[in-house]
N, C-alpha and C positions, 0 to 999 in steps of 0.2 A: 859276661858271665851268665846273664839271664837266658840267652838264646843260643849259647854255644860259642866256642872260639873258632878261629879260622881252621885250626888243626882238626877240630872235631867234625868239620864238614868237608875235609879234603877227599874223603872216600864216599861222598854223598851218593854219587851215581851207583856205586856198588851196593850201598844199603837199600836204595830204591829197587834195583834190579833183583836183589836176593830177598828183600823184605826181612832183613836180619841186621843186627847191630854190627858195626865195624870197629867199635872200641870196646875195651874191657868194661864189664858191667859196674854200676855204681857201688854195689855191695862189695865187689872185689877191690875196687879202687879205694874204698874206705878202710880196707885192711892196712893200707899204707899210712902211717902216722902223719907224714908230711902232707900228703894229699888231703887227708881227712881234715887237717887243720886249715888248709887253704880253702877248701870247699865250705866248711862250716862257718868260717869268718866271712866269706863272700856272701853267704846266705843271710847272715845276721842283719845287715842293714836293710836288705830287701824285706825282711819280716817285721821290722819295727813299725812302719807306717800302718800296715794292715792290722797289726796287733792293737794299736791304739784305737783304730776305728772299731774293731770288734769289741773292745772293752766298753765302748760308748753305746754300741747299737744292740748288744745282746745282754739280757738280764741274767747276771750271774748270782743274784742275791739268794736264789733257792739252792745253791750248790756249795759244797764244802771242799771237795778234793778233785783236782784235775790231773789226768794223765795225758801228757803231751807225747804221743806216740811218734817216734822218729823226730823228736823235737829239736834236734840240731843244737844250736847255740843256747837254746832256752829263751829266745827273745819273747815268744808269746807268753811263756810261763812267768817271766819276770814282769812284763807289762801288766798282765791280767791280775796277778797277785798284788801288784803295787796299787792298782786302781780299785780293787775289791778286797776289803779288809777281811771278809769272811772266807776267802779262798786261799788254799794251799795247793801246790803243784809239784809234780815230779816229771822230769824229762826221762823218757825211756828210749835209750839209743845205744849204739855200739860203743865199746870201750874207748876207742880213739876219739869219737865225737864227744863222749862224756868228759874227757879230759879238757876239751876246749870249753864246753858248757860250764864246767866248774869255774873256769877263769871268769867268764862273763857273770855268773851268779855272784861270785866274790866281789867283782868290781862294782856290781850294782847294789852291794850290801843287802842281798836278797836271800842269804843262806838260811835264815829262820823260816822262810816260807817256800823256798824252792830247793829241790834236791835233784840229783841225776842218778837214775838206776840203770845199770848196764844190762843190756840184753838185746836179742835179735827177735823182732816182733813176728817173724815167721817160724823160727825154730823154738822159741821159748814160750812158756805160759805168760800171759799178760797178768800183771799184778791186779789184785782185787781190792775193793775198798774205795774205789773212785766212782763218783757219781756223774762226772763229765769227762768225756774223752775228746781229744783233739787230734785230727789228722790234717796237718797243714803241709800242703805241697808234697804229699806222699803218693797218692793214687796214680798220678801221671807216670810214675816210674815202673808201673806194673801192668800186667794184662788184666782183662776182665776176670778171668779165672782166679788169678792170684789175689786180686782185690776182694773178691767174694769170700775167699778163705780168710783174709784179714778182717773183713767186716763181720763175719760170723764169729770170729774169736772175740772181737770187741762186744758184739751183741751178748754173747754168753758171759762176759765179764762185768757188764753193767747191771745195776739194780733196776727194778721195774720202772721207776720214774727217772732213770738216768738219761743222758743226752749225749749224742755224738755230733761234733761240729767238724765239717770237712771244708777246708779251704783249697780252692783250685783256680786255675786259669780255664774258664769254661768256653768251649767252642759254641757257636750258634747251632741251631738244630740242623741246618743244611751242611754244616762243617766247612763253610766257605770263609770263615773268619770268626771273630775279629783277628787282626794281624798278630798281636802278641801271642795268644794261645795257638794260632796256626803255626807260627815260627817255632814255638816251644814244642809242639807236637812233632815237627820235623826233627828237632833236636833229640827227642825221645826215640825216634826211629833209628837214628845213628848210634845212640848210646845205651839203649836198653832192649831187652828181649821181650817185646810185647807192650812196652810202655806207650802212652799216647795221652794227649789232651782229650777230655771227654765233654760231651754235652750235658746239660742239666738233666735231661730226660734219661740219659744213660746212667748217671750216678743215682738218680732216684730209683731206677729199675733195679740196680744192684742192691741198694738199701732195702727196698721192699721185699726183694727175693730172700734176704736172710732174716727178715722179721721186723725191720725198723718201720716206724711210721713217720712220714715226711711232715715237717712243721712249717719251715719258712726258708727263704733265700734272702741273704743280706749282701748288698754290694759293699765291698770294702774299698781299699785304696787301689788306684791303678786298675790293672786287669784282674785283680784278685776278688773272688766271690766266695761267700761262705754259705754252705747248705747245712 
């Protein structure tokens, strides 16, 4: 699930030769309720470990409301609000994904602190009133141009002292590894139009271009890193 199935790589040669995806894009696939449920549940367990580490390594005491943009099952929102009593969170995601997130939120008895707001983060205005935004495993699905559009929307929605946290599988600066993000970047070539794993410098550059000030990089669990 993490790096693609056998079927997703069956047309890998074509994807490399044409530099174009050979499967339907993720946003289109998420319009199918069954696929959205399978994908969201598969990503839930992958998110739990990094969420716990982030809750321990980042100081959320100064913040009150988190918007989990494209937050999927709500794993990060559930863990972060459980570990930080001052924090409430909303998952902002597509309707089919929110229906799955609502199940996880209910099962975790987190409904008083976590909700799911339906929306498309490219097409819709981002909700305001949140002082921390989370982009967890979102940027790799999109091109640099698309990511800068999204980052600018987030920048314009945050208060002056707000913070954005980005979780990604980061490539090294030479783009020769490590193996997990390199394989994941290959998966994005097959399955997305312009998606890729990025280096830390590339993400910092996108952030600074839209107005953000870089603060720190935090190693989470496995191949996941938070900027």
